N, C-alpha and C positions, 0 to 999 in steps of 0.2 A: 503615436498610438491613438486611435479613436476611442473616446470614452463617452458613454451615454450619461445624460444628466442623472443626478442621484434619484430624483422622483420617478423617472422612467424606469430605472433599474429596479427600484423597490417595487414598483407595480408589476414588473415582469416576475420577480421572485415570488410575490404574493400569489400569483396565478399558477406558478409552476414549482411549488415546494416538493411535490412528488409527481413529476411529469411522466406521462405514458412513454413507453419505449417507442422510438422511431427506428425502422429498419435501416441499418447502416448500408452505405453503398458497397458494391462488390469490390471496388478499389480499396475501401477502408478495411473490409474483412480480409482481403488479401494481405494488406499491410500487417494486420494483427496475426496472420498465420505465418509470418516470416520472422526469423530470429533477429534479435537486436544485438548490439555489442554486449549488453548485459546478460542476455539469455543464451548466446551461442555456446554450445558445448565444446567447440573447437576440436582439439585432438582426442577428446574423449567421447565423441559422438557415437562410437560403436557400443558404448555402454547402454544405449537406448534400444539396441536391437532386441526384438522379441518381447518388449514390454507390452502389457495389456493395454486395451483402449478404454476399459472401464474406469471411470473416475474414482469409484470406491476402491478398486484394486490399486490404483496409482497412489491414492491417499495412504493406504495401508503400507505400501512400500516406503513412501517418504517418511512416515512415522517410525518405521523400522530403522531408518538411517539417521534421522535428525531428532533432536529433542529441544524444545523451547527452554530458554533460560529459567522461566518461572517453574517449569516442571523439574529442571535440574536443581534449583534451589530447594524444592520440596524433598529432593533426594540428598540434601545436605552437601552438594558440591560447592567448592570454594570459588569465590569470585574470580580468582586468577585463572581458573580453569574455564571460565566462560568468555573466551577471547577469540573464538573463531570468526565472529562477524567481520572483524576488520581484515581478516585474511581472505575470506571467501567474498571478494569484492565483485565477482561475477560467477556465472555458472561454471565456466571452465576451471576456475580456481577451486570452486566447491567440489567438483568432481575429482580434481587432483588431490584434494585433501582426503577424499574417500579412498582413492587408490592407495595413498600413502598409509592409510590405516588398514589396508588389506581388502578393501571392498572393490574387487575388480568387476563385479556385476551389481546391478541394482535389484536386489531381491531380499526376501525374508527367509528365516528369521535372523535377526542380529541381536546379540547381547545388548540389553539396554544400557549397560555401562560403557559400551563401545560406540554409542551414537555420537554424532557431532552436535555440539551445543550451538544452535543457531536460531536466530529470531524468526518471527512469522514472515518477515520480508524474504528470508532465504527459502522458507518452505514454499511461498508463493512463486518465487523466482524459479525454483527447480521444477515445479509443476508447469509453469508457463513454458519453460524450455522444452520439457517433454512433449507437451501438447502441440507446440509449434513444430516440433520435429515430426509429428504425425499429421501436420497440415491443418490443424484446428485453430481457428481464430481465438485468441485469448489475450486478455490484458490484466495487469494487476490494478487493484484499486485500494485506496487508503480511506480509513474511517475509524469507527469506534465499535468494538464488540460490546454486546449487552449481556454476556454470559455471567458477569459478576454483579449485575445490577441489583438483583434481589438480595444477595448476601452482603455486598459492600456499599451499595448505593452509588456505584460509578459505572461509566461506560469507558472502556479502556482502549487506547490507540491500537489499531490492528490493520494488517494488510491481508487481503484475500485475492481471489481470482474471479474475474468475469469471463465465462466461457460461452462462446456462441453455440446455441443449440439450433442446428440447421433444420431439423424436423419441425420444431415449434417456432422457428424464426424469432428467437428472443435470447437475451443474455441470461444465463443462470449463474448463481453465486456458488462457488466451490471454495471451501476453506480447508486446505491441506494440513494446516497446523492443528485444527480441531477434528479433522477427518469427516467433514460434513459436505455432502453434495445437495444441491438445491436448497441452499441455506435460506431460511426465512428472513424477510425484511424486518421482522420483529426482533431478530438477533443481531442486527447490524445497522448502524447509521453511517451512511457515506459522510465524508467530511463536510460536504456542502449542506447536508441536512442538519448537521450539528450547528453550523454557522446560521442557517435559517432559524433553527430553534432558539438560539440565544438572541438573535436580532428581533424576533417577534415575542420575546419573553415567554416562550413556551417551556423552556428549561433554564435552570440556573447554570451559568457557565461552569461552575465547579463540578457538575456531574460528569463532565468530560475531562478525562485525565490521560496523560501520556508520559513517556520517559522524560521529556524536557520540561513539561509544565502542565498543570491543570488549568482549565479555563480558556480564555481568549487566545493566549499565545499558542497553546497546544493545538487548538482548532485551526488557526491560521497556518501553522506549520504543516499539518496534515492535509489541508486543502491545497496548498501549493505543491506538496508531494504528490497528491492525487492528480493534479494537472500534469505533472511530470510523467506519471505513469500512463495517463491517457494518451499523451503525445508521444509515448515510446522513448522518451529521453531516459526514463527509469533511473533517476538519480538515487544513490544509496541514501538511506534514511538519516545517516549521521552528517551528511554534507548539507547542513542547515541553510535555509535562505537567509540573506542578510537581515531581513526585517525582524526575525525572531531572536536575533542576537541583541536587539534593543530591549529597553525596559517597557514591556507591555503587560499591564495587569487587568485592564478593563477597556471596553470599547472607547471610552472617552480619551484614552491615550493615543488614538488614531485620528489623524486629521481628516477633513471632509473628502479630499481627493482620494486618500487611501481607502476610506470606507466605501466610496463609490466604486473604486477598482475591485475591491474584494467582493462587492455585491455582484459585479459582472463575472468575476471568476467563479463565484458560487453558481450563478445561472448557467454559464457555459459548461461547468462540470456536471450539471444536472441534465444537460442535453448534448452529450459529447458527440453523438453520431450525426447531429445536424449542425453542430457548432465547433467543429474541429478547427477550422481556420481562425475563427474568432477567439477561441481559447488560446491558440498558438500566439495570436497577436498580443493578447493581454499578458500571457505568461512570459514571453520573451521580451516584451516591451516595457515592463514595469521595473523600475529601480527598486531594489529590495527583494525581488523574487529570485534574483540570480543566486546560484550556489556560492556559499562563502568560502569553499575550499577547505573546510574543516575536515581533518582526518579522524579516524576512529579513536585513536589514542587521546587526542585533544577533546573529542566529544565525550569520551568516557570520563576523563578527568574533570570536565565541566560538570557532569552529573554528580560526581563524587563531591565536588566543591560546594554544590548547592544543597547537599543533604546534611 
């Protein structure tokens, strides 16, 4: 794997912490408009027949069918009832769960108590599948939402969708979990932006938190996941990369080579439409970025053991 020297990488990042969008190639847009193994509805594709093309309408339908675990906890649902994530490993399995609960069509209204409890990853996965079925280029992205920042002082790990707006020739942010279209950049930090912020001491690492960890480890995890989503590998969020199963509490726990590699990963995630091949080289060529093979039950138990 080719690696840039650390000082060159840092210079690149310093110039491109919030890079302007570059128009992706037609080949790349076509790639994002095609289903992946993760988003293919399989035998349940007919459930998409007649769905609206409005992003607001699709978000409303998804929220009629799915509820995030945090919302479910607010309704006093027990933890053992929050176990659909590990079953809905892809969109076909998710749709099968819906059918088994009597939802043969994707529509509203649905009794709130009958919604599937699924994380933001699954909300984004379902919207991605629907839009690709309509021929619209879309990719999931990983980062940190800022909805709880004023109240709790944290930015929490989150998955949203980037949807290609052909009229404006730009990616727009759509958050099906929160029901937001044209999401403001002030409401979301991409994982690479979180990395940039802590590397430049703009933010304290602890402001960034996620299910596995606050701070450096959580940021690294979501940046590697983001690369997976950009490359359309779309690994499930609980199949953690090997590096985050190690003891990482601060940047000083990383050696120079890994810091250099993470700087490159950050840069290529910030310019994915012109750095797709370079991102692929770093992602697939770095020891520690590969999936650990962790299943959902083991992941959930790991979270329980650390509380």
